[in-house]
Each structure stands twice: as structure tokens, then as C-alpha cells.
Residue frames as qw, qx, qy, qz and C-alpha x, y, z in Angstrom:
[[0.574, 0.624, 0.512, -0.137, 33.61, 10.63, 4.31],
 [0.277, 0.884, -0.216, -0.310, 35.59, 13.22, 2.34],
 [0.256, -0.493, 0.791, 0.257, 38.47, 10.77, 1.96],
 [0.551, 0.247, 0.797, 0.025, 36.12, 8.22, 0.41],
 [0.471, 0.821, 0.251, -0.204, 34.71, 10.75, -2.06],
 [0.071, 0.842, -0.451, -0.288, 38.17, 11.95, -3.05],
 [0.353, -0.316, 0.858, 0.197, 39.58, 8.46, -3.52],
 [0.571, 0.451, 0.685, -0.035, 36.55, 7.38, -5.55],
 [0.367, 0.891, -0.006, -0.266, 36.93, 10.46, -7.75],
 [0.100, -0.672, 0.679, 0.279, 40.58, 9.55, -8.31],
 [0.492, -0.004, 0.867, 0.083, 39.62, 5.96, -9.15],
 [0.522, 0.670, 0.525, -0.050, 37.21, 7.32, -11.77],
 [0.540, 0.137, 0.277, 0.783, 39.97, 9.49, -13.29],
 [0.007, -0.919, -0.341, -0.198, 38.25, 12.72, -12.32],
 [0.280, 0.447, -0.277, 0.803, 40.03, 15.96, -11.57],
 [0.406, -0.469, -0.698, 0.358, 39.35, 15.96, -7.82],
 [0.118, -0.297, -0.191, 0.928, 39.64, 19.72, -7.38],
 [0.266, -0.050, -0.441, -0.856, 37.25, 20.38, -10.27],
 [0.447, -0.362, -0.795, -0.191, 34.79, 17.78, -8.97],
 [0.341, -0.462, -0.596, 0.562, 34.75, 19.16, -5.42],
 [0.016, -0.243, -0.016, 0.970, 34.48, 22.77, -6.57],
 [0.330, -0.160, -0.600, -0.711, 31.64, 21.92, -8.96],
 [0.438, -0.439, -0.783, 0.053, 29.80, 20.06, -6.21],
 [0.244, -0.425, -0.429, 0.759, 30.18, 22.94, -3.77],
 [0.109, 0.104, -0.237, -0.960, 29.03, 25.41, -6.39],
 [0.406, -0.255, -0.701, -0.529, 25.99, 23.35, -7.34],
 [0.435, -0.440, -0.745, 0.248, 25.05, 22.60, -3.73],
 [0.133, -0.281, -0.280, 0.909, 25.04, 26.31, -2.93],
 [0.288, -0.077, -0.402, -0.866, 22.18, 26.81, -5.40],
 [0.590, 0.097, 0.529, -0.603, 18.55, 26.16, -4.71],
 [0.850, 0.368, 0.130, -0.355, 16.76, 23.32, -6.47],
 [0.020, 0.602, -0.774, -0.194, 19.81, 21.09, -7.03],
 [0.945, 0.123, -0.196, -0.231, 19.61, 17.73, -8.82],
 [0.481, -0.648, 0.589, -0.040, 21.94, 15.84, -6.49],
 [0.909, 0.138, 0.389, 0.057, 21.86, 12.77, -8.72],
 [0.614, 0.761, -0.071, 0.195, 23.87, 14.69, -11.33],
 [0.083, -0.838, 0.491, -0.224, 26.66, 15.17, -8.77],
 [0.911, -0.247, 0.329, -0.007, 27.16, 11.47, -8.14],
 [0.321, -0.581, 0.609, 0.434, 30.61, 10.37, -9.24],
 [0.465, 0.140, 0.804, 0.343, 29.46, 8.00, -11.97],
 [0.327, 0.836, 0.440, -0.005, 27.11, 10.66, -13.39],
 [0.090, -0.913, 0.199, 0.344, 29.77, 13.36, -13.22],
 [0.476, -0.337, 0.679, 0.446, 32.26, 11.14, -15.05],
 [0.517, 0.492, 0.663, 0.225, 29.90, 10.98, -18.05],
 [0.134, 0.926, 0.117, -0.333, 30.13, 14.75, -18.60]]
């Protein structure tokens, strides 16, 4: 599963390290809007 996420992030021209670290940071908080962490939502930032 991680491979798929990483490759999709690359295909969307995201900085993979930044994306993964942001996801981990956000997921460690309570009351997370997971939809904002989807690759196509993250790419709009």
C-alpha cells in the first residue's frame, strides 16, 4: 500500500517526503479531515 501512495504522489508531482510527513503529522492529531490528505486534494495546496 505504501508503494502505491508513494508512486501516486510522484505521478502528481508532489514532494513525497513532504506529503508523507504532512500526512503523519495530521493523522497524529485528533479530529482530522482525512479528505484533505487525499493526493488530489493535497496537490491543490
